[in-house]
N, C-alpha and C positions, 0 to 999 in steps of 0.2 A: 234723757232717753239713752239707753245702753245701745252702742253699735255692736253687732256680732261680729265675732273674727272667723276669718276663714282660715283653714289650714294651708300651709305653703304649697302643699301638693296639689290642693283643689285650685289655688291661684295659678300655679304653673300648668295645669291641665287646661283651664280656661284660656290662658295666655296663648298656649300652642294651638288650640282649636281655633281661636281667632286669627292667629298667624296663618295656618294652613288653609282655613277658609278663604282668604283672600287670594289664593292661587287656585282653588278648586272650583271657585264660583265662575259662572257663565259672564262673558261680557254682554250687556244688552245693548243692542243697537239702537240708535237714536230713533225717536218716533214710536217706541214701544211703550206703554203705560201699564201700571198695575192699578187696581181699584184705588189703593192708597194714594198713589201719586196724581191720579185723575181727579179725584174729589175736590182737593183745594184749587185746582185749575178751573173747575167748573163751579166752585162756591157752594158744594153739597156736601151731605155726609158719605162715607165710603160703602155704605149699604147701597144708597140709591145710585152711586156711580157704577157699582157692580151691575145693577139692574139694568141701567142705561146701556152698559156694554154688551150685555147679553142681548139686549133687544136689537142693537146695531148688528151683533152676530148673526142672529136669527134672519135678519133681513139681508144679509150678505153684504153689508157695509163695513163689517170689521173682520179682522183675522184674529185667531187665539193661538198662542204659543207658549209652551212652558219653558221658563228659563229658571235655572238653579242660582239662587241669589243668596247673600249673607243676610240672615235674619236674625238678630241678636248676635249670638256666637256659633250659630248653626247655619249650614246650607240647607235650604229647602226649595223644592220646586214650587214656583209661584207663577200663576197665570198671568201673561201679560197680553195686551190687546193693541193691534194697530188697526187704525181707521183708513178708509179711502179718502182721497182728497175732499171730496164732497162732505163726507161724514165729517172730517176734522173741520171744515169750514162752517158746518151747521152747529157744531159744539164749541166753536171758539178756539180751537187748539192751534189755528195757524197764527194767532196774535203772539205777541211777545209774553213771557211770563210775568205775571203782576209784582 
């Protein structure tokens, strides 16, 4: 199988983007989860984790905030969720990571 060559200019542009993204991204405080980070902790798919987070948000047991994080080589605003202590305990988030 052939590997595709990229131009040196393109490689440089991607390298610069990744480097600058590390300085422009927000620092996410501990206790905030995205759907993608929540899913493996709960042992479910990411779409199910998103639906669960929305249900807790609707019930007033979670808080939603957008953080700009590095996704690939771009910085994108991604929703993060923080749960109340009771909700975190119900979800099993107070236990250590597996």
